[in-house]
N, C-alpha and C positions, 0 to 999 in steps of 0.2 A: 572423720579422718583422724589419724594419729598425730599427736603433737607433744612437744616437751613444754610443760606449763608449770608455773609456780603461782600458788595462791597468795603468798606473801614473801617478802625478801628475808634472807637469813642464810642458814647453812645450805650447801648444795643438795642436801637430802630433801629440801623443799621442792626441788625440781622433779616432776613425775611424768611418766608416759601417760597421756590422757587421751580419751576419745572425745573429740569436740566436733561441732558442725563444720562442714566445709564452708569456707567463706564464699559469699555471693558478691560478685563484682557489681559495683554501682555504675551509673553512666560515666563513661570515660575511663573505665578500668578494664584491665585484663586479668584473667585467672591463669596463674602459672603453676604447673606441676613441678615441684622442687625435686631436682635430681641430686643436688649436693648443697650443703650449707656449711660454710667455714666457721670454725670456732675461734673466737677472738677473746683477748683479755677483757674487753669491755662487756662481753656476754657474761663472763664469770663474775666480774665486779658488779654488774647490774643485778644478777640473781642474789648475790650476797649482801646487797644493800649499801654498797660503797658509793653508789651514784644516787644522789637525793631526788633526782627528777623521775626515776622509774616509778610507774604506777602499776598496781596489781588489781586483780589477777592478770597475768601476762604470759603469752607464748614468747619464749626467748629466741634470739638469733637475729643477725643483721645481714649477713652475706647469703647470696644464693646463686645457683646456676640451674637453669631448668628449661622447660618448654611451655610456650603459650598454648593453652588448650581452649580458651574461650575469650571473646571480647563481648562487651555488653551490646544489647540491642539499642539502637538509637545513636551509637557512636558514628563518627565519620566513616563513610563506606570504605575508605582506604585502610581503616583500622583492621579490616578483615584480613589484610595481607600479613598481619602478625601471627595469625593462627598457624601453629606448627613451627614457628620460629624458635630457635635456641637463643636464649637470652641470659644475661647475668646482671647482677645489681647489688646495691648496698646502700648504707647511709641513711640519713634522716632520722626519724623517730622510731623506725622499725625496731622491735624488740625492747623498746623502752616505754613508750606511751601508746603505741599501737602494736598489735600482735606481729610476731616476727617469723623468721624463716625456718625455725626448727619444727617444721610441719610438712605434711604431704603437699599442701597447696597454700599459696599466698595470693593476694591481690596486689596489683601494681598499676599506677596510672599509665595509660597507654602512651602519653607524651614523655614518660620517663623510661620507656623500654630501650634497652641497648643490646645489640646482637653480640653474643658470645664470640670470642676469638675462635676462628676456625681451626687454629693450630693447637688449641687446648681442648681436652675432653672436659666433661662437666665437673669431675672431681678436682682437676687442677684449676679450672676457671673459678669454681666456687670457693677455692682456698685463698684467693688473693684479692678479691674486690675491695674489701675495706682496707687491708694493708696498702694496696697500691693507691687507693684514693687518699689515704693519710699521707703517703709519701709524696704524692702530687701536691697536696695542699702545703706540705712543709717546704718543698723545693720551689714550687712555682708561685704559690699565693703568698706565703708568709716570709720565706727567706729570700725569694727572688734571686736564686742562684744564677750567676752569669759566667760566661766564658772567661777563664783566667782566675776565677775564685779558687781559694784553697779551703777545702771543706773537711771537717772532722765529723764522723758519724759514730756515735756511741751505740753499740748494739748492731753492728753491721751484719751479723749472722741472722738476725730475725727477719721476719717477713717485711716489716716496714723499712727497716734499715737497709736490707738488700735491695729493695725496690728503689729507695731514695738514692742509693749509690749508683744504680743504673741511670736514673734520671739526671743526677749531677754529671755523670760522665757524658750523657747525651747532650748536655748543655756546654760541654767543654771545660768543666772544672777539674782540678786535681783533688783526688779523693783519698782520705785516710779513714780506715775503719777499725774499730776495736772489737776484740774477741776475748772471751774469758780465757780460752786456751786455743792454741793453734794446732794441738794434737788432732790428727784425723780431720783437719779442715783444709779445704782448697779454696782460698779466696779468689775472686775474679782477678784476671791479669791486670786490669786497669786500676785496681785498688791497692794501696799500700797498707798491709795489716799491722795492727799494734796489739800485742798480747798484754792483757792487764795483769801483769805479775807483781806489781807494786802500786802504791798510791800515787806515784809520780811517773808511771809508765808512759803516759801520753806526752807530757812535756819533754821527757828524755828523748822519745822517738822524734818529735817535731824538731827539737834542737839539733839532732843528728842530721836532719835533712835541711838545716839552715833556714827554718821557717818560724822560729820563735818570734812572736809578735806579728806574724804575717797570716794567721788563720782568719779568714773572713767570715766563715759560717760554721756554727756548731749545731748539729741535729742530734738531740738526745732522745734516742728511741728506746732507752732502757729504764731510766728513772732511778739511778743510784747515785748518792751524793759524792762519793769519792772520785769516780771518773768525771763527773760533771765539773767539780771544782778544779780538778787537775787540768781539764781541757780549757776552761775559760782563761787560765793563766797564759795559754799560748796565743790568745786572740789579739788582733790588731788593736792598738790604742788610739786609732785615728777617729773613733766615733762612728765607724761604718760597720762594726762587727754585729752580726745578727745571730741570735740564739733561738731555736725552737725546741720546746719541751713537749713531750707527748704523754708521759705517764709518770706516776710515782708509785712504786709497788709496795706501798704500805697502806693498811686500811684507813689510817688517819690522813693520808695524802701529804705528809710532811717530810721534808728533809732540810738539812742545813745548807745554806748558800753563802759562798764567800762574797758578801756584798762589797767589801772593800775593793776587790779586784773588778767586780762588775761595774762599780761607778768610776773607778780609776781609769778604766778603758772605755768608758762611755758606751757600754754595750746595750743593745736592744734585746729584750727578752719577751718572747711571745709564746703563748700556750696554744696547742693545736686542738681544735674542736672539729670533729669530722662533719658535724652538721652545719658548719659555716657555709657550705654550698647547698643551694636548693636543688630539687629534683632535676630541673632542666640543666643546671650546671654540672651535676653529677653525671648525667647522661652524656654530656659533651666530653667530660674527662674520660669516661669509660669507652666511648666511641674512639677517641684518639689513642687510648692505651691499646685497645683491640687492634687498631690498624698498625701500631708499632710492634706489637707482639707477632702479628701475622707477617709483617715484613722482615722480621728478624732483628729490628733495631733494639728491641727489648727481649729479654729471655724469661720465660715462665719457670715455675718450679720443676725440678727434676724428679722429686719424690713427694708424695702426699699420703698420709695415713687415713684410712676410712674407718669410721665408727658407726655401727648400726644403731639407729635411733632406739631400737628395742632393747639394746644392751646398756642398761642404766649404769652398771658398774664402769663400763668403758667410757660412757658419756661423762660421768663425774670425774673419772680419772683424767680425761682430756681437758676438762674445764679447770682442773687443778694444775695440770701440766703447763697450760698456756700462761698462767700467772707466775709460776715459778721458773718459767723458761728453761725447763729441764730437758727439752728436746729441740733439735734443730729442724725437725720435720713437722710441717703443719698438719693438723687433723681436720677432717670434715665429717659432718653427720650425713648419712645417707638414709632416706626413709625406707 
């Protein structure tokens, strides 16, 4: 089968289109034909060696949407019901220490299979599994967003940020979201947009709404120090403020944090690790998200770009684009 594989970490040129054996499912596993595989910043970071736990050689990719074509002999007889099912998935060690989804086929534990939302095609479903999982972990598991909370999301245009905004709204929170520019942008009606035109744009906007020192939750989905330090200035000083950070877009992973404000407001800072949830927990999240997407409580992406696996120039361009956040439209690889 064809797959996108790297022998060692380093420049994106290390990623090549390779012909490798089709994986053979072991007892308790299903073989899934990949129809679409979302491109994430962590895919690019892993290939380039920014993540120390990545082992090589490795097939890249974490997200997928596809069709179950086989379940192993000896599995529970009910597992045969999965053959032909349209499924989606993400998370765990896939693409890091086990081979990933930038391939024609992958194996998945039968117990972890989740049915794709009926309302989304494979391209759209494959573009959001990891972002929505991260959004869920941020909102539900780490920040515990509640009805009545005031929330600032840095990077509301991105896949994680826009998903987190919907989940916060679903829980009854008041949501503010930052954008580099509001030109040609249509934020959702429930979200108050903040354009990052200066280093103090967030505190100025929050003060205008009478909410200085009343922000309960900060979700940093972008990883840039100026907006982060501007936002923590707006947070509650009561010791109940929660911050979740998801990325720092520098190869050394560093930026300056205003620790004086952090400790003066007694804020809690947590880092988001997508593999904090195990396969069974990820399945439960994806099943619930699929139900909410199909019911209309949550809204999937309006537009997704497809990149042919065989077009290495386009693949590497998309892997660069996802780190520089130079596009508001997600890209997926199609075999």
